[in-house]
C-alpha beads as a LAMMPS data file, in Angstrom:
LAMMPS data file: protein, C-alpha beads

247 atoms
246 bonds

1 atom types
1 bond types

-500.0 500.0 xlo xhi
-500.0 500.0 ylo yhi
-500.0 500.0 zlo zhi

Masses

1 110.0

Atoms # bond

1 1 1 -318.213 -89.237 225.120
2 1 1 -321.533 -87.279 224.560
3 1 1 -322.493 -85.110 227.709
4 1 1 -326.055 -85.877 229.068
5 1 1 -328.555 -82.971 229.587
6 1 1 -327.976 -83.191 233.338
7 1 1 -323.959 -83.082 232.695
8 1 1 -324.518 -80.053 230.661
9 1 1 -326.277 -78.019 233.463
10 1 1 -323.769 -79.042 236.142
11 1 1 -321.259 -77.564 233.843
12 1 1 -323.389 -74.353 233.335
13 1 1 -323.501 -74.131 236.927
14 1 1 -319.859 -74.642 237.189
15 1 1 -318.982 -71.675 234.471
16 1 1 -320.916 -69.575 237.152
17 1 1 -318.411 -70.210 239.877
18 1 1 -315.118 -68.037 240.336
19 1 1 -312.553 -69.232 238.660
20 1 1 -309.644 -71.545 240.433
21 1 1 -306.494 -69.826 240.562
22 1 1 -304.165 -72.757 241.350
23 1 1 -304.892 -75.628 238.955
24 1 1 -304.255 -79.082 240.609
25 1 1 -302.899 -82.110 238.878
26 1 1 -305.223 -84.867 239.490
27 1 1 -304.878 -88.260 239.272
28 1 1 -308.488 -90.119 239.395
29 1 1 -309.247 -93.715 239.788
30 1 1 -313.004 -95.201 239.254
31 1 1 -313.090 -92.040 236.843
32 1 1 -315.657 -93.743 234.266
33 1 1 -318.013 -94.942 237.411
34 1 1 -321.453 -93.155 238.625
35 1 1 -319.423 -89.941 240.317
36 1 1 -316.427 -90.034 238.381
37 1 1 -318.074 -89.882 234.905
38 1 1 -319.690 -86.591 236.331
39 1 1 -316.463 -85.179 238.112
40 1 1 -313.950 -85.382 234.980
41 1 1 -315.493 -82.990 232.991
42 1 1 -315.968 -80.407 236.047
43 1 1 -312.541 -80.813 236.846
44 1 1 -311.081 -80.385 233.114
45 1 1 -313.911 -77.178 233.145
46 1 1 -312.269 -75.913 236.407
47 1 1 -308.709 -75.974 234.617
48 1 1 -307.426 -78.950 236.332
49 1 1 -304.760 -81.182 234.994
50 1 1 -306.655 -84.652 235.200
51 1 1 -305.053 -88.001 234.722
52 1 1 -307.404 -91.298 234.908
53 1 1 -306.771 -94.681 235.511
54 1 1 -309.179 -96.594 233.481
55 1 1 -309.198 -100.362 232.257
56 1 1 -308.653 -100.691 228.492
57 1 1 -312.384 -101.232 227.201
58 1 1 -313.585 -98.199 229.198
59 1 1 -311.283 -95.811 227.139
60 1 1 -314.021 -94.338 225.265
61 1 1 -315.896 -93.178 228.396
62 1 1 -313.239 -90.570 229.104
63 1 1 -313.863 -86.680 228.217
64 1 1 -311.726 -85.267 225.821
65 1 1 -308.630 -83.629 227.546
66 1 1 -308.093 -85.871 230.308
67 1 1 -304.937 -87.795 229.826
68 1 1 -305.770 -91.729 230.277
69 1 1 -303.818 -94.580 231.393
70 1 1 -303.983 -97.941 231.783
71 1 1 -304.220 -100.271 235.006
72 1 1 -305.415 -102.515 237.376
73 1 1 -307.165 -100.530 240.430
74 1 1 -306.650 -103.686 242.401
75 1 1 -302.682 -103.746 241.858
76 1 1 -300.793 -100.750 242.267
77 1 1 -297.895 -101.811 240.754
78 1 1 -299.522 -101.538 237.439
79 1 1 -300.253 -97.982 237.520
80 1 1 -297.605 -96.391 240.488
81 1 1 -295.621 -95.269 238.191
82 1 1 -297.952 -93.358 236.398
83 1 1 -299.382 -91.431 239.470
84 1 1 -296.801 -88.547 239.860
85 1 1 -296.522 -85.302 239.002
86 1 1 -299.799 -85.714 240.641
87 1 1 -300.364 -83.577 243.768
88 1 1 -303.907 -84.775 244.435
89 1 1 -305.285 -88.533 244.219
90 1 1 -308.896 -89.200 244.050
91 1 1 -309.806 -92.817 245.016
92 1 1 -313.572 -93.534 243.580
93 1 1 -313.201 -97.079 242.795
94 1 1 -316.179 -99.193 244.658
95 1 1 -318.787 -101.805 243.914
96 1 1 -321.869 -100.337 241.873
97 1 1 -325.065 -100.139 243.594
98 1 1 -324.060 -101.275 247.108
99 1 1 -326.311 -103.426 249.153
100 1 1 -326.252 -105.694 251.907
101 1 1 -325.913 -108.687 249.550
102 1 1 -322.483 -107.700 248.131
103 1 1 -320.313 -108.070 251.312
104 1 1 -318.022 -110.148 249.542
105 1 1 -317.516 -107.677 246.836
106 1 1 -316.838 -104.909 248.954
107 1 1 -314.023 -106.727 250.726
108 1 1 -312.422 -107.732 247.184
109 1 1 -313.202 -104.572 245.365
110 1 1 -313.392 -101.516 247.428
111 1 1 -311.142 -102.597 250.161
112 1 1 -308.413 -103.992 248.101
113 1 1 -308.548 -101.038 245.406
114 1 1 -308.396 -98.717 248.475
115 1 1 -305.638 -100.265 250.270
116 1 1 -303.410 -100.318 246.863
117 1 1 -304.165 -96.360 246.357
118 1 1 -303.586 -95.467 249.910
119 1 1 -299.936 -97.457 249.758
120 1 1 -299.221 -95.903 246.128
121 1 1 -300.111 -92.306 247.318
122 1 1 -298.117 -92.801 250.932
123 1 1 -294.929 -94.328 249.333
124 1 1 -294.769 -91.470 246.438
125 1 1 -295.740 -88.849 248.827
126 1 1 -298.890 -87.384 247.246
127 1 1 -299.554 -84.271 249.053
128 1 1 -303.350 -84.652 248.913
129 1 1 -305.527 -87.837 249.186
130 1 1 -309.423 -87.855 248.367
131 1 1 -311.347 -90.896 249.598
132 1 1 -315.052 -91.263 248.996
133 1 1 -316.109 -93.132 252.300
134 1 1 -319.830 -93.462 253.560
135 1 1 -322.017 -91.660 256.549
136 1 1 -321.098 -93.667 259.402
137 1 1 -322.755 -95.096 261.692
138 1 1 -325.857 -96.219 260.385
139 1 1 -328.368 -98.935 261.200
140 1 1 -327.957 -101.107 257.889
141 1 1 -324.829 -101.893 255.247
142 1 1 -322.916 -102.812 257.864
143 1 1 -320.515 -104.883 255.526
144 1 1 -320.203 -101.750 253.318
145 1 1 -319.516 -99.025 256.296
146 1 1 -317.105 -101.647 257.809
147 1 1 -314.879 -101.724 254.718
148 1 1 -314.727 -98.055 254.648
149 1 1 -314.148 -97.338 257.751
150 1 1 -310.881 -99.962 257.585
151 1 1 -309.947 -97.758 254.822
152 1 1 -310.471 -94.561 256.913
153 1 1 -308.210 -95.992 259.466
154 1 1 -305.541 -97.011 256.917
155 1 1 -305.420 -93.293 255.852
156 1 1 -304.614 -92.328 259.098
157 1 1 -301.948 -95.128 260.128
158 1 1 -300.212 -93.780 256.622
159 1 1 -299.986 -90.163 257.667
160 1 1 -301.487 -88.920 254.890
161 1 1 -303.047 -85.456 254.172
162 1 1 -306.582 -86.477 253.280
163 1 1 -310.082 -85.095 252.588
164 1 1 -312.605 -87.912 253.439
165 1 1 -316.191 -87.581 252.083
166 1 1 -319.248 -89.418 253.568
167 1 1 -322.303 -89.175 251.622
168 1 1 -324.878 -91.880 252.463
169 1 1 -326.898 -91.954 249.132
170 1 1 -326.146 -90.167 246.011
171 1 1 -329.471 -89.200 244.154
172 1 1 -328.943 -89.060 240.171
173 1 1 -329.958 -90.952 237.029
174 1 1 -330.635 -94.299 237.582
175 1 1 -330.673 -93.525 241.553
176 1 1 -333.826 -91.674 242.082
177 1 1 -336.300 -93.890 243.866
178 1 1 -335.334 -92.259 247.367
179 1 1 -336.905 -89.104 246.213
180 1 1 -339.846 -90.569 247.730
181 1 1 -338.276 -90.728 251.146
182 1 1 -337.590 -86.715 251.064
183 1 1 -341.100 -85.868 253.232
184 1 1 -339.979 -88.456 255.875
185 1 1 -336.483 -86.918 256.103
186 1 1 -337.664 -83.542 256.431
187 1 1 -339.975 -84.654 259.174
188 1 1 -336.939 -86.484 260.976
189 1 1 -334.497 -83.380 260.555
190 1 1 -337.481 -80.827 262.462
191 1 1 -337.585 -83.628 265.066
192 1 1 -334.776 -82.613 267.656
193 1 1 -334.316 -86.341 269.148
194 1 1 -333.780 -87.374 265.274
195 1 1 -332.372 -84.673 263.522
196 1 1 -328.634 -85.312 263.916
197 1 1 -328.893 -88.990 262.641
198 1 1 -331.502 -87.701 259.892
199 1 1 -328.665 -84.975 258.687
200 1 1 -325.744 -87.728 258.924
201 1 1 -327.638 -89.931 256.677
202 1 1 -329.462 -87.498 254.406
203 1 1 -329.800 -87.547 250.381
204 1 1 -327.299 -85.692 248.448
205 1 1 -327.555 -84.881 244.756
206 1 1 -324.980 -86.038 242.349
207 1 1 -324.144 -82.355 241.543
208 1 1 -323.615 -81.744 245.134
209 1 1 -321.533 -84.685 245.283
210 1 1 -319.221 -83.536 242.654
211 1 1 -318.998 -80.031 243.763
212 1 1 -318.024 -81.427 247.018
213 1 1 -315.370 -83.150 245.370
214 1 1 -313.914 -80.512 243.359
215 1 1 -314.054 -78.207 246.820
216 1 1 -311.793 -80.853 248.108
217 1 1 -309.624 -80.727 245.222
218 1 1 -309.226 -77.139 245.501
219 1 1 -308.764 -76.876 248.992
220 1 1 -306.154 -79.386 250.018
221 1 1 -305.916 -79.922 253.776
222 1 1 -303.259 -80.709 256.153
223 1 1 -304.165 -83.771 258.554
224 1 1 -307.350 -85.681 257.559
225 1 1 -310.439 -83.626 257.078
226 1 1 -314.183 -85.548 257.165
227 1 1 -316.823 -83.968 255.072
228 1 1 -320.224 -85.069 256.149
229 1 1 -323.768 -84.765 254.235
230 1 1 -324.455 -81.163 255.433
231 1 1 -321.108 -80.017 254.182
232 1 1 -321.873 -81.787 251.027
233 1 1 -325.519 -80.346 250.308
234 1 1 -323.425 -76.925 250.863
235 1 1 -320.463 -77.123 248.528
236 1 1 -321.485 -74.960 245.811
237 1 1 -321.844 -71.998 248.611
238 1 1 -318.671 -73.038 249.966
239 1 1 -316.747 -72.862 246.795
240 1 1 -317.956 -69.563 245.954
241 1 1 -316.937 -68.144 249.081
242 1 1 -313.431 -69.466 249.106
243 1 1 -312.479 -67.943 245.691
244 1 1 -314.129 -64.855 246.584
245 1 1 -311.535 -64.140 249.206
246 1 1 -308.627 -65.004 246.863
247 1 1 -310.147 -62.794 243.888

Bonds

1 1 1 2
2 1 2 3
3 1 3 4
4 1 4 5
5 1 5 6
6 1 6 7
7 1 7 8
8 1 8 9
9 1 9 10
10 1 10 11
11 1 11 12
12 1 12 13
13 1 13 14
14 1 14 15
15 1 15 16
16 1 16 17
17 1 17 18
18 1 18 19
19 1 19 20
20 1 20 21
21 1 21 22
22 1 22 23
23 1 23 24
24 1 24 25
25 1 25 26
26 1 26 27
27 1 27 28
28 1 28 29
29 1 29 30
30 1 30 31
31 1 31 32
32 1 32 33
33 1 33 34
34 1 34 35
35 1 35 36
36 1 36 37
37 1 37 38
38 1 38 39
39 1 39 40
40 1 40 41
41 1 41 42
42 1 42 43
43 1 43 44
44 1 44 45
45 1 45 46
46 1 46 47
47 1 47 48
48 1 48 49
49 1 49 50
50 1 50 51
51 1 51 52
52 1 52 53
53 1 53 54
54 1 54 55
55 1 55 56
56 1 56 57
57 1 57 58
58 1 58 59
59 1 59 60
60 1 60 61
61 1 61 62
62 1 62 63
63 1 63 64
64 1 64 65
65 1 65 66
66 1 66 67
67 1 67 68
68 1 68 69
69 1 69 70
70 1 70 71
71 1 71 72
72 1 72 73
73 1 73 74
74 1 74 75
75 1 75 76
76 1 76 77
77 1 77 78
78 1 78 79
79 1 79 80
80 1 80 81
81 1 81 82
82 1 82 83
83 1 83 84
84 1 84 85
85 1 85 86
86 1 86 87
87 1 87 88
88 1 88 89
89 1 89 90
90 1 90 91
91 1 91 92
92 1 92 93
93 1 93 94
94 1 94 95
95 1 95 96
96 1 96 97
97 1 97 98
98 1 98 99
99 1 99 100
100 1 100 101
101 1 101 102
102 1 102 103
103 1 103 104
104 1 104 105
105 1 105 106
106 1 106 107
107 1 107 108
108 1 108 109
109 1 109 110
110 1 110 111
111 1 111 112
112 1 112 113
113 1 113 114
114 1 114 115
115 1 115 116
116 1 116 117
117 1 117 118
118 1 118 119
119 1 119 120
120 1 120 121
121 1 121 122
122 1 122 123
123 1 123 124
124 1 124 125
125 1 125 126
126 1 126 127
127 1 127 128
128 1 128 129
129 1 129 130
130 1 130 131
131 1 131 132
132 1 132 133
133 1 133 134
134 1 134 135
135 1 135 136
136 1 136 137
137 1 137 138
138 1 138 139
139 1 139 140
140 1 140 141
141 1 141 142
142 1 142 143
143 1 143 144
144 1 144 145
145 1 145 146
146 1 146 147
147 1 147 148
148 1 148 149
149 1 149 150
150 1 150 151
151 1 151 152
152 1 152 153
153 1 153 154
154 1 154 155
155 1 155 156
156 1 156 157
157 1 157 158
158 1 158 159
159 1 159 160
160 1 160 161
161 1 161 162
162 1 162 163
163 1 163 164
164 1 164 165
165 1 165 166
166 1 166 167
167 1 167 168
168 1 168 169
169 1 169 170
170 1 170 171
171 1 171 172
172 1 172 173
173 1 173 174
174 1 174 175
175 1 175 176
176 1 176 177
177 1 177 178
178 1 178 179
179 1 179 180
180 1 180 181
181 1 181 182
182 1 182 183
183 1 183 184
184 1 184 185
185 1 185 186
186 1 186 187
187 1 187 188
188 1 188 189
189 1 189 190
190 1 190 191
191 1 191 192
192 1 192 193
193 1 193 194
194 1 194 195
195 1 195 196
196 1 196 197
197 1 197 198
198 1 198 199
199 1 199 200
200 1 200 201
201 1 201 202
202 1 202 203
203 1 203 204
204 1 204 205
205 1 205 206
206 1 206 207
207 1 207 208
208 1 208 209
209 1 209 210
210 1 210 211
211 1 211 212
212 1 212 213
213 1 213 214
214 1 214 215
215 1 215 216
216 1 216 217
217 1 217 218
218 1 218 219
219 1 219 220
220 1 220 221
221 1 221 222
222 1 222 223
223 1 223 224
224 1 224 225
225 1 225 226
226 1 226 227
227 1 227 228
228 1 228 229
229 1 229 230
230 1 230 231
231 1 231 232
232 1 232 233
233 1 233 234
234 1 234 235
235 1 235 236
236 1 236 237
237 1 237 238
238 1 238 239
239 1 239 240
240 1 240 241
241 1 241 242
242 1 242 243
243 1 243 244
244 1 244 245
245 1 245 246
246 1 246 247
């Protein structure tokens, strides 16, 4: 799969970061989607061993160096035996371009795939589970938020050590129209009564999101850690600081 200009720029930024001294074995669902397609090359560049669950017709989207396995993310029985020896499970499966009209799809795809992934990770004793959730509470996208909140509750019920990331909207190729809202966001962040909500529902870039996922992989957590928008925006700085401590 050929890298885009934006992918190359992100990889160049990653090359400037301190090296990861403790490579992980990472199992990824949703690795050919909007975020996953950007994340896999970065994980490989960081020296991690990556195995991606993909459908047969998507194998060509996986970068060289990534182990590809076939299975149905809606049925863990088709891939459960392929998860180990992973010590990190990243679940990124979700309906593309979420909108309020897709409530039925959220429950059929986002919810079911997460239930299957969480069950597989818990049953297999995977040490660290990384889940892509959404910022909450929010005045819109109630069906989407309800599904993600339900999945967060299931992670806690199953006793997983997990990192839950809560972006609101991820800016990137094909997802740029909210740039028009940036002046409005800045104004809301400066105004004390609306500051907390504006930060929680702030925009993040796809680079920030990828680096935040990398940070989650390289900093496994005991218990459940929730990463909100301000931390996602600061992921590159945090990655540099964490690895500088161990250098």
